[in-house]
LODODREN-831380 format. One record per atom (N, C-alpha, C): residue in one letter; chain; atom name; x, y, z. Coordinates in Angstrom, 3 decimals, padded with zeros to 6 digits. Each point is the difference from the previous one (the first is absolute). Layout:
BEGIN
("a","A","CA",(X,Y,Z))
...
% end
This chain:
BEGIN
("m","A","N",(015.835,063.204,-232.262))
("m","A","CA",(000.347,-001.192,-000.761))
("m","A","C",(001.451,000.170,-000.490))
("s","A","N",(000.809,-001.014,000.159))
("s","A","CA",(001.380,000.121,-000.414))
("s","A","C",(000.162,-000.370,-001.469))
("k","A","N",(000.934,000.641,-000.630))
("k","A","CA",(000.273,-000.233,-001.432))
("k","A","C",(000.868,-001.265,-000.135))
("t","A","N",(-000.378,-000.887,-000.893))
("t","A","CA",(000.776,-001.218,-000.253))
("t","A","C",(000.639,000.098,-001.384))
("i","A","N",(001.264,-000.351,-000.053))
("i","A","CA",(000.744,-000.012,-001.247))
("i","A","C",(000.293,-001.464,-000.350))
("q","A","N",(-000.227,-000.364,-001.240))
("q","A","CA",(000.347,-001.338,-000.476))
("q","A","C",(000.844,000.165,-001.254))
("e","A","N",(001.163,-000.635,000.018))
("e","A","CA",(000.885,000.061,-001.154))
("e","A","C",(000.481,-001.408,-000.347))
("v","A","N",(000.141,-000.266,-001.281))
("v","A","CA",(000.440,-001.327,-000.442))
("v","A","C",(001.353,000.119,-000.682))
("f","A","N",(000.793,-001.041,000.160))
("f","A","CA",(001.335,-000.087,-000.582))
("f","A","C",(000.095,-001.346,-000.714))
("p","A","N",(-000.415,-000.048,-001.275))
("p","A","CA",(000.002,-001.273,-000.752))
("p","A","C",(001.416,-000.424,-000.376))
("e","A","N",(000.236,-001.271,000.124))
("e","A","CA",(001.290,-000.598,-000.379))
("e","A","C",(000.328,000.302,-001.464))
("l","A","N",(-001.001,-000.042,-000.885))
("l","A","CA",(000.238,000.239,-001.428))
("l","A","C",(000.503,001.412,-000.283))
("v","A","N",(-000.535,000.979,000.698))
("v","A","CA",(000.389,001.387,-000.241))
("v","A","C",(001.450,000.224,000.420))
("w","A","N",(000.384,-000.620,001.117))
("w","A","CA",(001.336,000.215,000.535))
("w","A","C",(001.008,-001.023,-000.564))
("n","A","N",(-000.481,-000.942,-000.807))
("n","A","CA",(000.832,-001.007,-000.655))
("n","A","C",(000.688,-000.957,000.971))
("d","A","N",(-000.332,000.075,001.295))
("d","A","CA",(000.633,-000.885,000.941))
("d","A","C",(-000.765,000.055,001.316))
("e","A","N",(-000.120,-001.151,000.644))
("e","A","CA",(-000.708,-000.060,001.291))
("e","A","C",(000.691,000.877,001.046))
("l","A","N",(001.315,-000.098,000.099))
("l","A","CA",(000.734,000.745,001.022))
("l","A","C",(-000.086,001.514,-000.194))
("e","A","N",(000.039,000.435,-001.264))
("e","A","CA",(-000.142,001.444,-000.285))
("e","A","C",(-001.380,000.512,000.387))
("a","A","N",(-001.015,-000.778,-000.294))
("a","A","CA",(-001.375,000.397,000.348))
("a","A","C",(-000.167,000.084,001.511))
("k","A","N",(000.532,-000.980,000.718))
("k","A","CA",(-000.080,000.011,001.457))
("k","A","C",(000.758,001.196,000.571))
("a","A","N",(001.185,000.267,-000.534))
("a","A","CA",(000.803,001.117,000.488))
("a","A","C",(-000.725,001.328,-000.219))
("a","A","N",(-000.662,000.150,-001.165))
("a","A","CA",(-000.753,001.229,-000.289))
("a","A","C",(-001.154,000.145,000.980))
("r","A","N",(-000.684,-001.097,000.274))
("r","A","CA",(-001.100,000.034,000.975))
("r","A","C",(000.508,000.386,001.375))
("d","A","N",(001.108,-000.569,000.412))
("d","A","CA",(000.567,000.255,001.321))
("d","A","C",(000.467,001.472,000.121))
("r","A","N",(000.598,000.541,-001.058))
("r","A","CA",(000.400,001.405,000.009))
("r","A","C",(-001.212,000.918,000.155))
("r","A","N",(-001.061,-000.326,-000.724))
("r","A","CA",(-001.215,000.820,000.090))
("r","A","C",(-000.627,-000.118,001.388))
("a","A","N",(000.050,-001.170,000.592))
("a","A","CA",(-000.549,-000.195,001.350))
("a","A","C",(000.756,000.858,001.012))
("v","A","N",(001.306,000.067,-000.141))
("v","A","CA",(000.811,000.835,000.910))
("v","A","C",(-000.415,001.459,-000.124))
("e","A","N",(-000.196,000.479,-001.254))
("e","A","CA",(-000.463,001.374,-000.222))
("e","A","C",(-001.315,000.263,000.706))
("l","A","N",(-000.951,-000.912,-000.164))
("l","A","CA",(-001.325,000.193,000.597))
("l","A","C",(000.045,-000.084,001.523))
("q","A","N",(000.821,-000.911,000.529))
("q","A","CA",(000.111,-000.117,001.451))
("q","A","C",(000.606,001.267,000.601))
("e","A","N",(000.922,000.642,-000.708))
("e","A","CA",(000.559,001.269,000.469))
("e","A","C",(-001.074,001.097,000.044))
("q","A","N",(-001.040,-000.139,-000.804))
("q","A","CA",(-001.097,000.959,-000.025))
("q","A","C",(-001.100,-000.351,000.996))
("g","A","N",(000.199,-001.076,000.773))
("g","A","CA",(-000.971,-000.382,001.042))
("g","A","C",(-000.984,-001.083,-000.414))
("y","A","N",(000.191,-000.636,-001.121))
("y","A","CA",(-000.893,-001.066,-000.434))
("y","A","C",(000.409,-001.333,000.624))
("i","A","N",(-000.989,-000.868,000.152))
("i","A","CA",(000.240,-001.379,000.409))
("i","A","C",(-000.115,-000.838,-001.257))
("c","A","N",(001.029,-000.807,-000.274))
("c","A","CA",(000.048,-000.752,-001.261))
("c","A","C",(-000.220,-001.490,000.197))
("v","A","N",(-000.700,-000.600,-000.931))
("v","A","CA",(-000.246,-001.443,-000.011))
("v","A","C",(000.425,-000.501,-001.391))
("y","A","N",(000.704,-001.129,-000.021))
("y","A","CA",(000.469,-000.569,-001.251))
("y","A","C",(-000.797,-001.259,-000.352))
("e","A","N",(-000.231,-000.209,-001.298))
("e","A","CA",(-000.618,-001.230,-000.474))
("e","A","C",(000.702,-000.413,-001.283))
("n","A","N",(000.178,-001.314,-000.134))
("n","A","CA",(000.573,-000.548,-001.223))
("n","A","C",(-001.107,-000.722,-000.748))
("l","A","N",(-000.273,000.449,-001.214))
("l","A","CA",(-001.067,-000.577,-000.807))
("l","A","C",(000.614,-000.647,-001.241))
("f","A","N",(-000.769,-000.813,-000.672))
("f","A","CA",(000.424,-000.634,-001.246))
("f","A","C",(-001.029,000.288,-001.065))
("t","A","N",(000.454,000.225,-001.211))
("t","A","CA",(-000.928,000.226,-001.097))
("t","A","C",(-000.403,-001.347,-000.572))
("v","A","N",(-000.927,000.017,-000.927))
("v","A","CA",(-000.470,-001.216,-000.644))
("v","A","C",(001.163,-000.696,-000.736))
("a","A","N",(000.900,000.793,-000.523))
("a","A","CA",(001.147,-000.554,-000.735))
("a","A","C",(001.089,-000.495,000.939))
("g","A","N",(-000.157,000.208,001.304))
("g","A","CA",(000.968,-000.498,000.964))
("g","A","C",(001.078,001.005,000.404))
("y","A","N",(-000.089,001.230,-000.508))
("y","A","CA",(000.958,001.032,000.412))
("y","A","C",(-000.371,000.591,001.335))
("r","A","N",(000.987,000.442,000.736))
("r","A","CA",(-000.246,000.578,001.318))
("r","A","C",(-000.359,001.487,-000.104))
("v","A","N",(-000.895,000.418,000.878))
("v","A","CA",(-000.360,001.392,000.151))
("v","A","C",(000.103,000.306,001.477))
("f","A","N",(000.790,000.988,000.345))
("f","A","CA",(000.204,000.371,001.391))
("f","A","C",(-000.860,001.202,000.302))
("l","A","N",(-000.867,-000.143,000.948))
("l","A","CA",(-000.988,001.013,000.359))
("l","A","C",(000.399,000.695,001.286))
("l","A","N",(-000.154,001.303,000.020))
("l","A","CA",(000.264,000.802,001.193))
("l","A","C",(-001.272,000.750,000.351))
("k","A","N",(-000.478,-000.191,001.216))
("k","A","CA",(-001.151,000.762,000.506))
("k","A","C",(000.491,000.858,001.146))
("a","A","N",(-000.323,001.282,-000.045))
("a","A","CA",(000.431,000.905,001.050))
("a","A","C",(-001.187,000.851,000.445))
("s","A","N",(-000.124,000.180,001.303))
("s","A","CA",(-001.074,000.836,000.538))
("s","A","C",(000.498,000.719,001.219))
("r","A","N",(-000.589,001.141,000.267))
("r","A","CA",(000.376,000.781,001.182))
("r","A","C",(-000.832,-000.506,001.198))
("p","A","N",(000.636,-000.137,001.149))
("p","A","CA",(-000.783,-000.381,001.179))
("p","A","C",(-000.905,001.143,000.423))
("e","A","N",(-001.165,-000.329,000.533))
("e","A","CA",(-000.907,001.024,000.467))
("e","A","C",(000.512,000.544,001.326))
("p","A","N",(-000.180,001.306,000.224))
("p","A","CA",(000.433,000.570,001.278))
("p","A","C",(-000.728,-000.668,001.157))
("i","A","N",(000.665,-000.121,001.147))
("i","A","CA",(-000.567,-000.666,001.159))
("i","A","C",(-001.262,000.725,000.448))
("e","A","N",(-000.005,001.321,-000.055))
("e","A","CA",(-001.200,000.760,000.427))
("e","A","C",(-001.211,-000.387,-000.824))
("k","A","N",(000.208,-000.212,-001.308))
("k","A","CA",(-001.106,-000.360,-000.876))
("k","A","C",(-000.508,-001.408,000.333))
("l","A","N",(000.925,-000.942,000.292))
("l","A","CA",(-000.409,-001.339,000.356))
("l","A","C",(-000.804,-000.014,001.296))
("e","A","N",(000.456,000.765,000.987))
("e","A","CA",(-000.692,000.059,001.279))
("e","A","C",(-001.386,000.615,-000.167))
("a","A","N",(-000.118,001.031,-000.826))
("a","A","CA",(-001.292,000.647,-000.214))
("a","A","C",(-000.968,-000.978,-000.684))
("s","A","N",(000.491,-000.778,-000.939))
("s","A","CA",(-000.885,-000.940,-000.686))
("s","A","C",(-000.459,-001.106,000.935))
("r","A","N",(000.836,-000.378,000.950))
("r","A","CA",(-000.393,-001.032,000.976))
("r","A","C",(-001.041,000.548,000.952))
("k","A","N",(000.140,001.245,000.401))
("k","A","CA",(-000.973,000.605,000.951))
("k","A","C",(-001.360,000.169,-000.629))
("g","A","N",(-000.040,000.301,-001.314))
("g","A","CA",(-001.252,000.230,-000.672))
("g","A","C",(-000.759,-001.262,-000.337))
("r","A","N",(000.653,-001.135,000.105))
("r","A","CA",(-000.637,-001.262,-000.336))
("r","A","C",(-000.923,-000.466,001.105))
("a","A","N",(-001.192,-000.386,-000.376))
("a","A","CA",(-000.946,-000.524,000.985))
("a","A","C",(000.383,-001.426,000.360))
("i","A","N",(-000.162,-000.316,001.269))
("i","A","CA",(000.285,-001.358,000.459))
("i","A","C",(-001.240,-000.850,-000.265))
("p","A","N",(000.144,-001.077,-000.746))
("p","A","CA",(-001.171,-000.828,-000.302))
("p","A","C",(-000.522,-000.675,001.261))
("r","A","N",(-001.304,000.020,000.153))
("r","A","CA",(-000.635,-000.649,001.146))
("r","A","C",(-000.328,-001.435,-000.352))
("p","A","N",(000.096,-000.885,000.971))
("p","A","CA",(-000.352,-001.391,-000.282))
("p","A","C",(-001.500,-000.110,-000.308))
("r","A","N",(-000.334,-000.846,-000.909))
("r","A","CA",(-001.413,-000.206,-000.346))
("r","A","C",(-000.666,-000.891,001.016))
("r","A","N",(-001.233,000.321,000.265))
("r","A","CA",(-000.761,-000.839,000.933))
("r","A","C",(-000.558,-001.187,-000.778))
("s","A","N",(000.106,-001.135,000.577))
("s","A","CA",(-000.536,-001.145,-000.694))
("s","A","C",(-001.492,-000.129,000.311))
("r","A","N",(-000.743,-000.417,-000.965))
("r","A","CA",(-001.442,-000.169,000.164))
("r","A","C",(-000.265,-001.392,000.574))
("p","A","N",(-001.000,-000.110,000.813))
("p","A","CA",(-000.351,-001.338,000.496))
("p","A","C",(-000.548,-000.820,-001.185))
("p","A","N",(000.214,-001.302,000.049))
("p","A","CA",(-000.530,-000.826,-001.123))
("p","A","C",(-001.500,000.100,-000.092))
("q","A","N",(-000.501,000.018,-001.192))
("q","A","CA",(-001.455,000.077,-000.210))
("q","A","C",(-000.624,-001.354,000.279))
("a","A","N",(-001.149,000.045,000.610))
("a","A","CA",(-000.708,-001.242,000.299))
("a","A","C",(-000.781,-000.423,-001.260))
("f","A","N",(000.083,-001.284,-000.319))
("f","A","CA",(-000.734,-000.530,-001.147))
("f","A","C",(-001.119,-000.891,000.498))
("e","A","N",(-001.077,000.088,-000.687))
("e","A","CA",(-001.175,-000.790,000.370))
("e","A","C",(000.026,-001.308,-000.791))
("e","A","N",(-000.135,-001.087,000.704))
("e","A","CA",(-000.049,-001.302,-000.665))
("e","A","C",(-001.432,-000.395,-000.216))
("r","A","N",(-000.327,-000.609,-001.121))
("r","A","CA",(-001.364,-000.449,-000.274))
("r","A","C",(-000.019,-001.441,-000.330))
% end
């Protein structure tokens, strides 16, 4: 299982939208240099302030992905039952 990192950069803490975004982007570069894949999200608080979210996770090794695919059972199609006969009276 890969480790996921989530960090928030609130506009209020950084006193400016551009400063918060720049801090998030600097942190993303650091994590990408360490091999993480980063995803950005822009959120809003109830008060209308922006919160910039950074999610970073390490990709799983190809060998691990292939092993998990091999171990998975292939689902078999279900057989359909013939309709039941009803007796009319």
